[in-house]
Structure formats: structure tokens, C-alpha cells
Rosetta silent file (secondary structure, phi, psi, omega in degrees, C-alpha in Angstrom):
SEQUENCE: QEADAEYENAQKVFRAACARTPGQLQLYFYRAMCYEELAQYEKVLEMTDYLLNVDENLHEARLIRMKAYQGLGRNADADHERSIFESKKPELLEMMEA
SCORE:     score description
SCORE:     0.000 S_00000001
   1 L     0.000  -29.800  178.964    2.922   -3.519    0.474 S_00000001
   2 H   -64.282  -41.497  176.949    4.004   -7.071    1.475 S_00000001
   3 H   -60.921  -41.749  179.345    7.294   -5.502    2.706 S_00000001
   4 H   -60.773  -41.069  178.971    5.317   -2.969    4.742 S_00000001
   5 H   -64.388  -37.876  178.022    3.430   -5.776    6.507 S_00000001
   6 H   -65.833  -43.507  179.915    6.747   -7.397    7.321 S_00000001
   7 H   -68.458  -35.696  179.770    8.244   -4.228    8.751 S_00000001
   8 H   -63.908  -45.001  177.937    5.005   -3.577   10.726 S_00000001
   9 H   -63.271  -43.679 -179.790    5.241   -7.062   12.184 S_00000001
  10 H   -59.894  -42.553 -177.591    8.943   -6.678   12.953 S_00000001
  11 H   -67.137  -29.391  176.117    8.418   -3.414   14.780 S_00000001
  12 H   -69.239  -41.138  174.527    5.775   -5.081   16.895 S_00000001
  13 H   -58.124  -48.255  179.994    8.181   -7.881   17.750 S_00000001
  14 H   -64.922  -36.526  178.862   10.853   -5.295   18.644 S_00000001
  15 H   -64.605  -47.117  176.910    8.404   -3.263   20.692 S_00000001
  16 H   -61.289  -38.739  178.633    7.470   -6.337   22.736 S_00000001
  17 H   -65.641  -40.202  176.406   11.157   -7.172   23.133 S_00000001
  18 H   -58.420  -41.913  179.670   11.880   -3.613   24.316 S_00000001
  19 H   -66.202  -30.907  178.699    9.243   -3.973   26.990 S_00000001
  20 H   -77.640  -39.492 -174.679   10.829   -7.217   28.202 S_00000001
  21 L  -131.926   71.278 -170.487   14.405   -6.006   28.011 S_00000001
  22 L   -62.649  -19.753  179.691   14.429   -2.154   28.107 S_00000001
  23 L   -77.829   -6.759 -175.659   18.210   -1.956   28.457 S_00000001
  24 L   -87.321   86.745 -174.756   18.821   -3.467   25.066 S_00000001
  25 H   -62.038  -25.975 -177.755   19.351   -0.358   23.004 S_00000001
  26 H   -61.398  -35.589 -177.870   19.890   -2.328   19.819 S_00000001
  27 H   -65.061  -40.284  177.607   16.171   -3.315   19.911 S_00000001
  28 H   -65.973  -37.539  174.919   15.146    0.386   19.874 S_00000001
  29 H   -58.950  -45.112  179.131   17.554    0.966   16.984 S_00000001
  30 H   -62.204  -40.329  178.468   15.827   -1.823   15.062 S_00000001
  31 H   -63.091  -39.422  177.032   12.494   -0.418   15.802 S_00000001
  32 H   -62.784  -35.330  178.239   13.632    2.971   14.448 S_00000001
  33 H   -66.825  -39.996  176.462   14.879    1.219   11.265 S_00000001
  34 H   -62.171  -46.711  177.585   11.505   -0.417   10.848 S_00000001
  35 H   -63.857  -31.313  178.470    9.663    2.914   11.276 S_00000001
  36 H   -65.157  -46.111  179.930   12.071    4.490    8.799 S_00000001
  37 H   -63.987  -27.771 -178.956   11.188    1.845    6.236 S_00000001
  38 L   -85.574   -3.485 -174.524    7.495    2.389    6.951 S_00000001
  39 L    63.223   24.934  176.503    7.965    6.192    6.452 S_00000001
  40 L   -94.896   75.094 -167.140    6.709    6.786    9.987 S_00000001
  41 H   -69.116  -32.270  176.921    9.257    9.517   10.524 S_00000001
  42 H   -66.354  -32.490  176.155    7.810   10.961   13.722 S_00000001
  43 H   -74.146  -29.953  174.253    8.177    7.557   15.389 S_00000001
  44 H   -63.861  -41.970 -179.452   11.777    7.363   14.084 S_00000001
  45 H   -64.284  -41.147  177.400   12.406   10.672   15.872 S_00000001
  46 H   -57.536  -52.508 -174.840   10.836    9.315   19.126 S_00000001
  47 H   -63.165  -43.286 -177.649   13.069    6.233   19.022 S_00000001
  48 H   -72.292  -31.087  173.691   16.219    8.155   18.168 S_00000001
  49 H   -59.950  -47.883 -177.496   15.487   10.799   20.852 S_00000001
  50 H   -60.912  -47.862 -179.021   15.344    8.010   23.376 S_00000001
  51 H   -57.747  -45.970 -176.815   18.530    6.374   22.065 S_00000001
  52 H   -76.474  -21.918  171.786   20.506    9.597   22.004 S_00000001
  53 H   -68.272  -40.309  179.621   19.269   10.544   25.498 S_00000001
  54 H   -73.504  -40.787 -177.208   20.597    7.281   26.822 S_00000001
  55 L  -152.033  101.368 -176.939   23.861    7.408   24.886 S_00000001
  56 L   -66.813   -8.489  175.867   24.777   10.428   22.677 S_00000001
  57 L   -91.412   11.807  174.417   27.535    8.340   21.072 S_00000001
  58 L   -84.681   78.911 -170.923   25.134    6.125   19.201 S_00000001
  59 H   -67.514  -29.650  177.902   25.983    7.811   15.931 S_00000001
  60 H   -61.834  -26.882  176.824   24.113    5.373   13.760 S_00000001
  61 H   -66.282  -33.126  177.198   20.928    6.720   15.421 S_00000001
  62 H   -64.358  -37.093 -179.851   21.887   10.101   14.026 S_00000001
  63 H   -65.516  -47.724  176.295   21.994    8.691   10.507 S_00000001
  64 H   -60.361  -40.408  175.466   18.499    7.252   10.783 S_00000001
  65 H   -58.665  -45.851  176.723   17.389   10.523   12.380 S_00000001
  66 H   -55.513  -45.854  177.061   18.837   12.413    9.436 S_00000001
  67 H   -60.535  -41.254  177.686   16.848   10.284    7.017 S_00000001
  68 H   -61.631  -47.956  177.693   13.686   10.933    9.027 S_00000001
  69 H   -58.637  -41.197  175.074   14.173   14.657    8.862 S_00000001
  70 H   -60.194  -43.295  178.216   14.671   14.399    5.150 S_00000001
  71 H   -60.548  -32.740 -179.839   11.484   12.423    4.822 S_00000001
  72 L   -88.885    1.818 -179.345    9.629   15.124    6.751 S_00000001
  73 L    76.221   13.715 -178.499   11.127   17.848    4.609 S_00000001
  74 L   -96.988   74.160 -170.879   13.031   19.289    7.489 S_00000001
  75 H   -69.034  -32.024  176.179   16.237   19.755    5.611 S_00000001
  76 H   -66.318  -41.666  175.047   17.953   22.130    8.074 S_00000001
  77 H   -64.033  -42.030  178.890   17.491   19.497   10.851 S_00000001
  78 H   -61.485  -42.638  176.357   18.711   16.844    8.516 S_00000001
  79 H   -61.719  -38.432  178.280   21.838   18.889    7.680 S_00000001
  80 H   -60.791  -50.482 -179.172   22.485   19.390   11.410 S_00000001
  81 H   -63.647  -38.061  177.587   22.339   15.702   12.085 S_00000001
  82 H   -59.855  -45.565 -178.575   24.494   14.997    9.055 S_00000001
  83 H   -64.389  -39.546  176.278   27.178   17.402   10.322 S_00000001
  84 H   -66.794  -43.206  179.586   27.271   15.752   13.702 S_00000001
  85 H   -63.505  -44.306 -178.944   27.399   12.319   12.196 S_00000001
  86 H   -62.055  -33.631 -179.675   30.064   13.373    9.701 S_00000001
  87 H   -72.415  -30.734 -178.717   32.214   14.781   12.481 S_00000001
  88 H   -89.548  -40.640 -171.282   32.007   11.539   14.452 S_00000001
  89 L  -134.546   57.082 -176.550   31.873    8.848   11.757 S_00000001
  90 H   -59.031  -35.139  178.133   33.073   10.228    8.444 S_00000001
  91 H   -62.734  -38.883  176.671   34.068    6.778    7.148 S_00000001
  92 H   -61.393  -44.110 -178.970   30.537    5.479    7.626 S_00000001
  93 H   -64.781  -41.836 -179.281   29.014    8.374    5.765 S_00000001
  94 H   -62.786  -40.693  179.260   31.460    7.945    2.886 S_00000001
  95 H   -61.846  -45.145 -175.851   30.563    4.212    2.680 S_00000001
  96 H   -68.946  -24.522 -177.399   26.839    4.974    2.582 S_00000001
  97 H   -93.079  -13.611 -177.983   27.240    7.559   -0.176 S_00000001
  98 L   -67.797    0.000    0.000   29.492    5.338   -2.350 S_00000001
């Protein structure tokens, strides 16, 4: 639970930073990572929707999105994201599964 409090605090910091500098996509990515750690998967999907709408080549966002779909039990959606990610960044997927 202590870790949850830290992630909750971190996402608040990143949310404020996003409001001040909305063009910094990395901040949205960090928010999505915090939400993923907090198992707030719908919020992960919101953040990754935004990221991928801005730049569909942010493949790491697909990886977090895949994990969110898995957490929601939406396995077909997770498999779809995995296939896209795997076609673009197979070396990263291999590293993560090693």
C-alpha cells in the first residue's frame, strides 16, 4: 500500500506537469505507467489513446495498453496490441519476456 501511495502521488505530479507542458508526451507516458501500477486500467487506456492519437509510432504505449487490456480481461484486445507491438518492436518484446 505504501507503493500505491507513491504511485498515486507520482501520477498527480505528472498530471500537473501535463497541464503546464501539454506537448511533453513522455509525461503522459509516465502517468499511464503509474495508472498501470495502480491497476487503474481504464485510465491507462485513456492515456494511451491520447498518446497514440498524437503519435501512432509510440510503440511503448502499446505495450502498456496491452497490459491494461490483460488486467481488464480483454484478451482479444491485448492480443491485438501485442501483434502491433511485435510487428514494430520485436526486440523489445523479446527482452521483456526473457
